[in-house]
C-alpha positions in Angstrom: 117.3 151.3 23.5 114.5 152.3 24.7 113.1 155.6 26.3 113.4 154.8 29.7 117.6 154.8 28.5 117.8 157.0 27.1 118.7 159.6 29.6 116.6 159.7 32.5 117.7 159.5 35.8 117.6 156.6 37.7 115.7 156.7 40.9 118.1 156.4 43.7 115.9 153.9 45.7 118.8 152.9 48.8 118.2 152.9 52.6 114.4 153.2 51.4 112.0 151.1 53.6 109.7 148.9 51.6 107.0 146.8 53.0 105.5 143.6 50.6 102.3 142.7 52.0 101.1 139.6 50.0 100.1 135.6 51.2 101.7 134.4 47.9 105.4 133.6 48.7 106.7 133.9 45.3 105.3 137.8 44.8 106.9 138.6 48.1 110.1 136.9 47.5 110.2 138.7 43.9 109.3 141.8 45.1 112.2 141.4 47.9 114.6 140.1 45.4 114.1 143.4 43.1 114.3 146.3 45.6 116.8 144.4 47.5 118.9 144.8 44.4 118.2 149.0 44.3 119.6 148.7 47.7 115.9 149.5 49.5 115.5 147.5 52.8 112.5 144.9 52.6 109.8 144.0 54.7 107.4 141.2 53.8 104.2 140.6 55.1 102.1 137.7 54.7 98.4 138.6 55.8 97.5 142.6 57.2 97.7 141.5 61.0 101.0 140.3 60.3 101.1 144.4 58.2 99.6 146.0 60.7 102.9 145.0 63.6 105.7 145.4 61.1 104.1 149.4 60.2 103.8 150.0 63.9 107.6 148.4 64.1 109.4 149.3 61.0 107.6 152.8 59.6 107.7 151.8 55.8 108.8 154.8 53.2 105.8 153.1 51.2 103.5 149.6 51.5 102.4 147.4 48.6 99.5 145.5 49.8 97.5 142.8 47.8 94.1 143.0 47.7 92.7 138.8 47.7 93.9 138.0 51.3 92.9 135.5 54.2 91.6 137.1 57.4 92.3 141.4 56.5 92.2 141.7 52.7 93.9 144.7 51.4 91.2 146.7 51.1 90.6 146.3 55.2 94.2 147.0 55.5 95.0 150.3 53.4 91.8 151.7 55.2 93.4 150.7 58.6 96.5 152.8 57.6 95.2 155.9 56.5 93.1 155.6 59.5 96.1 156.0 61.2 98.3 159.9 62.0 100.8 158.2 62.5 100.9 156.0 59.1 98.4 158.4 56.8 100.5 159.9 54.3 103.0 156.5 53.9 101.7 155.5 50.3 100.0 152.5 49.6 99.6 150.4 46.3 97.4 148.3 45.2 98.7 145.4 44.2 96.0 142.7 42.1 96.3 139.7 39.8 92.0 141.7 38.4 92.2 144.6 36.1 89.1 145.5 37.0 87.8 149.4 36.8 85.4 148.4 40.5 89.2 147.1 42.2 90.7 150.4 41.7 88.2 152.7 42.3 87.5 151.1 45.5 91.4 150.6 46.0 91.1 155.2 46.2 88.1 154.5 48.2 89.9 152.9 50.8 92.9 155.4 50.3 94.9 154.1 48.3 97.7 156.0 45.3 97.9 153.1 43.2 96.9 150.7 41.6 99.8 147.4 40.3 98.4 144.1 38.1 100.1 140.9 38.8 102.3 140.1 37.3 104.2 143.1 38.1 107.9 143.8 36.0 110.6 145.7 37.7 110.0 148.7 36.0 106.4 149.2 37.3 107.6 148.0 41.0 110.0 151.0 40.4 108.4 153.6 38.4 105.6 152.8 41.3 107.8 153.6 44.2 109.8 156.3 42.4 106.9 158.3 41.6 105.7 158.2 45.1 108.8 158.8 47.1 110.0 161.0 44.4 114.0 160.4 45.0 115.9 160.6 41.6 
């Protein structure tokens, strides 16, 4: 039995609206499958431009954004979200296949709350959500 199973309350993610922005269909589908099983409503976007319209339409509770994307990268997308009065308090978690100090620092500079390295595990994904949305 892992320490995770030893009585720690499972986060209640039921009904949370989550946006996953990634140009990788595999990452979008993996995150969507994991989160839907937890009762979340999951929206996906292929890049920052696609995401901005979905953010305005759906008002997600938390946003995952890939750093390396065509047209509008993750840093630019995060910066645009954080500069919008309506969405500046929405947690943004950066996703990257690189685990570099520079990338983490740059993510913080544009306002992201956390940084996950791909491929992420189910526990990392759920842990990131519960630490920023704070429902147990």
